[in-house]
N, C-alpha and C positions, 0 to 999 in steps of 0.2 A: 777473665771478657769475651765474648763471642766474638770473631772476625769480624771487620767490617766489610758488607752488602757493597755492591754497586748499583746505577738508576741505566739500562737499558736503555730508555727513549728519553728524546727530550722531556717530554712533560710528565714524566715520573722520575725526572732529574731534578728540575723544579717544584713540582710537590716536594718530590725528597728533602731538598733544601732551602729552606724558605726561609732561612735566616742565620745568622752569624752562628748565633747558642749550636743548630746545630748541624750547622759542619763543622766547628768547633769539638764536638762529643765524635764526630766520624773520624777526623785528623786526628784525634789522641787515639781512638781503637786503632790507628794506621801505626801510628807510631812507638803505640804498647800495648802490643796486642794479648801479650801477657801479662800485664799490668803495668803503674809507673814504675819506674825506674829512675832511681835519681842520675840523673847529669853529673852531679861532682860528688858522689863516693859512690855509684855500685850498686846502693842497696834500693831490692823491694820491696815497696809497700810505701804507702802514703797517706793522707788527707786534701781529698781535693774543696780547696776554699773559694767555694762560689761565688763570692762576694767580691773579690782580687781576680778570680778565674785565675789559677796560679796552685797546681800542687804543692804541696810540705812536704819532705823527707821525715821518716820517721824518728832515724837516726843521726843525724844532720843538720835538720830544720831547717836544709835552705828551699825556698821559695820560686818554683820555676815556669813559668811562660809553656804552654805547649808548643808554640812556635819557635823558643829562647836556642841560640844555635843551629836554628836551620834556616833555608831561606828563604823563609817569610820572616826570619825574625828581622825586628824592626822596622815591618812593612808599614804605609801609613793605608792603605787599601783594608778595603771589608776583608773580612774573611769569604763571605758570601761571593764576592768579585774574581780573587783569585780562585775558585774551586768553582765558575762558569768559563776561567780564561782558560785553566785546562781542560775541563771540557765539549770550550772550544779549540781546541789545538790539538786534541788526541781523536776526536769524534769526525773532523768536518774536515770529505775527502781530500779533496783539493791542498786541505789546511788555514793559516785565516796568518796576514799580514799585522803589524800594527795596528794600521788606521786600521782596518776593518774589525779590529779591535778596542780599537778607539771607541768608533763612531758605536759599536752591536754592545759594549755594556758603561756609552756613558761616563770614560775617563775625560777630564780636562783636558792631559798633556799627552802629545802624540810621546814622546822624552818616555813620562809614564808609563804608556802601553809596550814598550817598546823594553823601556828594561823590565818588567815583567813578563813577557817572555823571554829574554834572554836568561832569564832566571828559570824560569820553566825548562828552555831548552839543559843549563849548567842537571837538571834532577831526571833528565833521562836518561843515561849513562849512570846503569848501575854498577855496582863497584865489585869487580871479581865475575866479571857475568862469563857464561859459558862459553867456551871459545867456537868456532868454525871445528867442519868437521864431514868429514863423508870425501867426497867429490866436489871440490871447489873451482870458479873457477876464475883468474886473479888476472887482473889488466888497468891498466892508468888513461888516464882524459882530461883533458882539458877543460876548466870551466873558465863564462866572466869573471874578466875585472884585472884589472891591474895587477899585474907579481913580478917582482927583478929578483934581481940569482938566479936562475932557472938552469940547468942543464939539462944535456941531450936530446931524442928524439921529437922533432915537430917544436922545436924550439925559437926559431929560424919562424917557423907560422906560428908562434901563439907566445909572443914576447909579450902580451899583456895581458896572459891568460894565466890563471893558479890548477895547478898539477896534484891532480888527485888521484888515490890510489883501492879501489875498490877491489874486495873478493862476495862471489855470493857459494853458497850450498845449492848444490842442484840434485833434488829430490825427484825418486826414481814413485810414478804411482799408473796404477792398470786403474783404467776408464772398466764402468758397469757393463761392458762392451769385448771388457776383454784386452783393450790397447791396454802395449805401457808408454808411455810418455811421462816427459819430463817439466821440473816446474822447478819454480827459482824459492829457495828456502831464507834463510838469514843472510843480512848482509854485512857488510862491514868495510866502512868511507874514512879515509884519513889523507888529510892532507901533506905534500911533502916538498922537498925542495928540488929535490929529480929521480930520476927511472933506474939511478943507479944499484947494481948490485946488494949492494951495505943500507942503501933504503928500502929495498923491496925482500927482504933477510929481516931484519928490523919487523916491519908491518904482516910478514905473515907468522915473525916469533910471537910476538907480541896476538894478533888475531885468529889462530889457525893453531887444530890442534896434529901437535907432532904425528906421522904416522897415516896423517891422510894425503889423497891426491891433486895435486895442483896440476890445472888444465890453465895450461897459458896459450900465447903466439911464442917466436921466433926469437923476440924479442932480448938480447946478449944478456940482460938484469938479470935473469931467469937463470942461472948461470949455478953447475954441480954447489955452487960455496952457497949463493943463496938460499938454495932448494933441501940443502944439506938437512935429513933424517925425515922428509919427505917423500914420496912418492911423485914422480912431473908425468906428463901426458904433456906434449909439447905439439904443436898442431903449429907449424908454418904457413904464413896467411897469403903470403904471394900479393897477391892485388890489399891497397887498405881497404874494400866494400865488401870483401870476404870476412875480414875479423865477425861481422857480426850477424857471419853464418855456423864460425865454428866457436863462437862462445856468449850466442842469442842469447843469456840471460844478466849477464856481467853488463853489458852493453844494454841492452832493454832500460835493467835501472838505470844507466848513466845517463842514456835519452828521458828519463823519468826525474831523473836531477838538474838538467837543464832548464828542461821546461818550467818546471815547479820553480826556479832559482824566482827566472825568469819572467816567467808568467804572475806569480802570485806576490814577491818578490821584484821584482824587477830590478835582477840587480844581485847584485851583495859583493861590501866589500872584503876584499882577500884576509882585513884584517878579525873578522867574524864568518868568518864563512865556516873555521871545523864547526861552533857553535849550528849554525844549519847545515848540516853535516848530521850531527849527533841525532836532530830531532828527523832527518830523512830514514837516520837508519834507525831510529824511532817504531817511527809510524808504520817503512813498510817491513816491520820486523811483525809488526800485530795491529795489518792490516786486513786481517780476518777477523780478526777478535779489538776492532776498536773501541765497544763498552766497557773492555776489561782494560784496554789500557792507561781511563779515565784513574782506576783503581792505582795503576803500576805505577804511574806519572806519581800518585800523590803522597804513595808507599818510601821512593826515593826521594822524593822533596823533603821530607821532612828526614833523612838520614845525612844531606848534603849539611856544609856549611856554609854561612850566609855570605855571599857577596854583596859586596858595596857598587854601587853608579860611577864613583870615580877608580876602584881597581878594573872595570872590564872597561874603560877605555881611555885608560892611562895608553901614550905612547908604547 
């Protein structure tokens, strides 16, 4: 089975995915690019039962839907609507809110659109994704939304904020005129309880390849213990306003994050902040290839286990 291609314009998208059958075929190609594999016994090969839109395993004869066991499992929404939602959330430059999605796709309830977006956000984190490497700017910031039990610097002025740790690759390039410049590469963000040494160490170990160079300010959390296995380029910022000059790429990412959360979503409940960070990182890391991001998202969605509304919203 040939690997699924992806549309490059909205007109091409509308023409390509004009009904549920076409969308289902594309989804199957993404889930099983080398042919159907039985989710139960792992056998490769089987038969497509067109009357009930399921595969039947040639060995155990279990019948499987292409949506079963994925984030689209037991969804009452048409597959084509899922495709439009994935397309809009990955290609619309400023992102899209649940209310905007509800209006554009004609979804009857805002809760349905909200839940759809959260399931798509769950599909924006690929398992075993490649770690950041090279020169990485690391810092932390507070974003809006009530949060409790925060410790460390800035807490007095930010008792109603959520703390986010961030790291971004710094990549060098040469302009056509031969000038050496820097730009931001891939990004990682994570909600944390405090900027303590242990939290910073856990974040770096999870997201940055050992041996990389970590560029940070003079905060004590970036200690020798926290950066064990990394090279450290510490810069003492002095005045707070100097921070953006010393680490421009991570601070620009933080600034864009806050603008996006406040402008598109009008603030986010801290309970769901992590999933919004996942969306921001997904879109940031694919900002130069928004059309291929649609294919990437669907490819991950079919590998993730189902998420129920009850599990998402439970205390």
